[in-house]
N, C-alpha and C positions, 0 to 999 in steps of 0.2 A: 508540326509535321511529323507524320509517322513514317519510319523508314519502310519503303515498300517492297524490298527484296529479301529473299533468303539466299545467303551466299555460303557455299561450302568450298574451303580451300583444301586441296590435296597436296601436302608437302610443306614442311616447316624448315626448309633451308633458308637461304638468304632471299630468294624470290618470294616464297610464300609468306614469310614473316614480314618482309617489306610491304607486301600488299595489304596484309591484315592490319599492320600498324598504320599505314597511310590511310586506309579506309576509316579506321576508328578516329584518327586525328581529323580527317576532312569532314566526316559526318558530324562530329561534335562542333566544328567550327563553322560549317556552312548551313546548318538548319535542322537536320534530323535529330541531332543531339546524340547522346551516348547510345551505341548499339547494344541491344540485349544479346545474350548468348543464344537465343532463338534465331537471331538474324545472321549470326556469323559463327561458323564452325570451322575449326582447323584441325585436320587429321594428319598424322605422320606415322609411317610404317615403323620407323626406328623406335627404340625403347626410350630414348632420351637424346638431348643434345650431344653432338659429336665433337670430340677434340681433334679429329682428323682434319686433313686438308693443309693447304700451303698458305703462305702470305698472299695478299692481294694488293694490287695497285689501284688507287682510287683517284681518278682525275677530277678536275674541278666540276665537270658536268654532274658527277654523281655525289661529290662532297656537298654541293649546294642542296641536293635532294635530302641527303642524310641530315643536314643541319636544319633545313627549313620545313621539309615535309614529314620527316621522321623524328625530329626532336632529339638527335643524337649529338648535339654540339658538345656536351660535357664528356660523353664517352670518347669522342674523337680527340679531345684535348689530352685525355689520360692514356688512351690505348692506341694511338696512331703516332706515326713518325713522318716528319716533313723533310724529304731529301732535298739537297740543294740543286742537283742537276741529274740528268740522264746522260751517261757516257757510253759510247760505242768503242770497243777495243778489238784488236786482233788476238785471238786465243793463242796463235802460233808466235807472234812477234812481241806481244804485250803492249804494242803502241796503241795510243788513243787515236781513233779515227774521226770522232766527232763528239761534240758536247752541246747539250741543250740545257740552258739554265732554267730552273723551276722557281727561282726566288721571287720573280715578279708575277707569278701566276695569280696570286690573290688580287693584286691590283688590276691585272689585265682581264681576268675571267671571273672575279668575284669569289674565288675560293682557292685554297692551296691544293697542291698535288701531294697525296698521302700514301703511305703504306700501312698495312694492318694485318693482323692474323685473322684468318677466316673465322675461327672459332670465337674470337673476341667480338667480331661484328655480329655473329649469330646470337651470342649471349646478350649483347647490348640490345638487339631487336626484341629478344624474348622478354627482357626486363621491361621495355616500353609496352609490350603487349600486355603484360601482367598488370601494369599500372592502369590500363584501360578497363580492367575487369575481366579480360579474356585469358584463356589459357589454351594450350595445345593438347589434343587427345593423342598422347604417345601410344605406340604399339597399336595403331589403328590403320592398318593398310587399306588402300582402295581395293574393293573386292572384285575388281575386273568387270564392273557393271552388273554384278548379280542382283543389285537392287532394281535392275530394269533400266530402260532408257529414260532419259529426262522427258518430261511430258511435252507434247506438242503445243503450239500456241493456242489451238482451239481447246485442248484439254486443260491448259492452265486457266483459260478464261472461264470455263464452266466448273472447274474444281479448284478453287482458291484454297490455299492451305491456311488453316486457322490454328493459332497458338492457343495455349491454355489461358492467355490473357484476353483472347477474343479478337486479336489484331489480324487483319487480313493482309496477306502478301500477294502482290500481283504477279510475281515472277520469281524464278529460281535460277541461280547462276552457279555453275561449277567452275572453279578456277584450278587448272592443272598446273602446279608448280612442282611436280614430282620428278624433275631432272630428265636426263637424256634417255633413261629407260622408262619414260612416262607411261604408266598404265592408262591414264586418261587419254593420251594420244592414241594408244593402241586400240582402245575400245571405241572411242567416239570419232576418230579421224581416219584411221587406217581403212575401215570399210569403204568410205568415200574415195579414198586414194585408189584402192583396189578396183573399184567400179570405173574410175577414170582410166585405169590402166587397161581394163578389158575393152574399153572403147577406143583404144589405140593411142591415148595421149602419152607422150614420152615423159619419163621422169616423174610419173604421177605419185609413186610410193616414195615418201620422204623419210624412210627409216634412217636413223643415225648409222654411220659406217665407221669402221676402224681406219684411221688415217695412215697407218703404217709407222707412226712415231710413238716413242715412249717418252714420258717425262720422268726424270730422276730428281729426287728432292733430298736435300740434307739441311738440317738446321744446326748452325754452329752456335753453341750456347755461350761461348766466351769470345769476345772480340779482341783478345790479346794479340792474336796472330794476324788479324785482319788489318791491312794497310789503312792508314788514316784517311786517304782519299776515298776508299770504298766505304768507310764508315759514315760518309756524308752523301752518298750518291746511290743511284740505281745504275748498276754496271751491266752492260751486255757485251759478251765476248763471242765473236763470230769465228767460225771455221768451216771448212768444206764438210758438208753433210751433217753438221751438228752445231749447236750453240748453247751458251750458258748465261744465265741471268742471276744476279746477286744483288741483295739490298738489305739494309737493317730493318727490323720490325720490332715493335714493343710486344713483349710477352708477359702475361701475368705470372708472378712467382709468389712464394709464400710471404715474402716481405714487401710485396707491392708489385712493381713492374721492373722489367730489365730488358735492355736491348739485346736481341739475338740477331744472327745473320742468316737470312734465307737464301739458299742456293737451289736453283731449278735448272736442270739441263735437259736438252731435247736431242734425241738421237733417232736415227732411222734403224729399224731392227726387224728382222723376220722371226727371230727367236723369241717369241712372246706368246702369251695367252691373252688374246684381245678381250676375252670375257672376264678377266680378272678385275675385281672391284676394290676400291679403297686404296689408301696409302700404306696399308699394312704389309704389302708384299715387298720383301726385301729385294733390292736390285742385285743381279748376279755380278760376280767379279768381272766377267767379260763385258757386261753393259757399262760398268763404271770405267773400265779400261777404254772402251770406245769413246766415252764422253771426254775423258781427260788425256787422250792420246795427243802427242806432239805439243804438250803443254809447255809454254815458255817458262824458263827458270824463275822469272820474277813472279810467277803465279803458283809456285810450289806450295804456297801457304794454303791453297784450296784443298788438295788432298790431305795435307797435314792437319787441317782443322776440322774437316768433315769426317766425323767418326763412322757414320753409316749412311747409306742411301736407300730410300724406298722408291718404288717404281709405280707408274700409273700409265696404262695404255690410253692414248688420246683418241677420242671419238669426236665426230662432228656431224652435224645435220646438213643435208643439201641446202644450198642457198635459198632463202625464202623467195617465193615467186608471186605471192598474192596475199591479200588480207586473210584469205581463208586458211592460210597456214597458221594463223593465230586464233581464229574464231569460227565455230560452226555450231549452230543449234544450241545456244545457251551454254556452250563450253568454251572457255577462253584459256589458251595455253600461254604461259609466260616463262621467261628464262630458258634454261636448257631444254625444257619440255618442247619448246617451240623452235629454238635455234641454237642448239649446242654448237659452239664455235671453238676454233683453235685459239690457244691463249696468246698468240703472238702480237696482238694489239692491246693486250692487257685491259680488255673492255667487257669480258664475259659477264662478270658480276655487275658491272655498271649497266649493261643493257638489261639485265634481269631487274634491277632496281628501277630503271627508267620505265620498263614495262609496267611494273607494279604500281608506281606513282601515277603514271598516265591513266591506267585503268581506274584506280581509285578516284582520281580527279574527275574523270568523265561520269562515273556512277553517281557522284555527289553534286554534280552541277549540270546546268543546261537543261534543255527540254527533250522530249522524245521518250520512246520506250526503252526498256532495257536492251532490247535488240539493237535499237538505233545507237545507243551509247556504246555498246561493244563494237559495232561496226565502225563507228568513228575512231575508237581507240585503235582497232586493227589497221585501219587505213593510215593512221598517224605513225604507227610503229613499224610496220613490215619493211618499208623501204630503207629506213635507217638501220634496222638489224641486218638486212641484206648487204648494205654497204660495208658494215663492220665485218661481217663474215668474209666478204671478198678481200678487204684490206688485211685481215688477219692471215689469210692464206698467202697474199703477196709478201707480207712481212717475213713470214717463215721461210719463204724461198729466198728472199734477199739476204737474210742472216746466214744462210747455208750455201750461198753461191760457191761454185768451184771454178778453177781455171781462169780463162779470160774474163768471165763475168765477175768473178771476185776481184780481179785486177781493176776492171772498169769501175766497180763499186768503190774500191778504195781510192782510186785516182779521183773520182768525182767528189770524194770527201777530203781530198787534198793531201793524202799521205801515201800514195802508192810509190 
């Protein structure tokens, strides 16, 4: 069987690499065999892999995919950490409000709950891609559609693309995995959304928006000052208008690997440049003070251990409303390009990987045209992503309740 499609992936972050790896793995296992470089192209605007970013939490839903669909079992064994529980604390009193054990997750859900550094996951996916004979075209930005629109169905039928080997491709697919500032979405989706808006349809334009929150991150390189309990768990400290999350994660070092402690705090702030990009922007003294105000004395190890804080403005996409928010005219958006979400459900990366694996699975199995397979994937994915977007918003509000609502939350958890 000859692989019938040409696929171009824009973006080599977690979403794009997950899709490329899943596609090569599935194609090899399900019939078409190894994909040639004519069939699959991966472009990335950056000049190389980035070490930026924070730790990520990986629930059983995505760990199963990383192990089974993406072949990362060995990488997870060496580069991830399995916390024993998730604990919810009061940032002001230091009291534990609730505890969820994670130790039986492998038995209950078929996989562990893990933490990992984002750069380690990206490098592991990149290594798997190289094993399949493919690579990333670094420093190759999407040129805002200057190569022209994708061919229509009738044009594709009459003008099949022929490679140097003489193989014919029936269809072409562009996979937009280029993040919340997606150029693919801007070129191929926004014109449709603007047209809907002109017809009077509300909320037609789905541009990402600044949420009014900042994420502040610090990586503690030594666990000497971190209490033993926090060295074994994911901790969430709640307070009015802000909250803090901390957990151990494995980091590569010269001598192998070492446990570091990842701290990410969330504050509401008007004093920010929402267009700032990357984790390289240092947080201001006022921002750190806002995050750590009214800190209980038992938590003074946090400012003592955290040497510096970087900041990241949080953006989100409007909640998905239909399959068309994923797929239009042979362009399929995955990950943040389709549904940038707040991080308060710790499922942003997981949803990107689920998107990637679902699309790869549909493309390499079942009957129908490329259009049919993409539509089935979009129909399968959009409602789940919308639910996670809504839950992430709710969680952020619950973590930062004030006044009576905070009291009712704590009382419901048994410790008010």
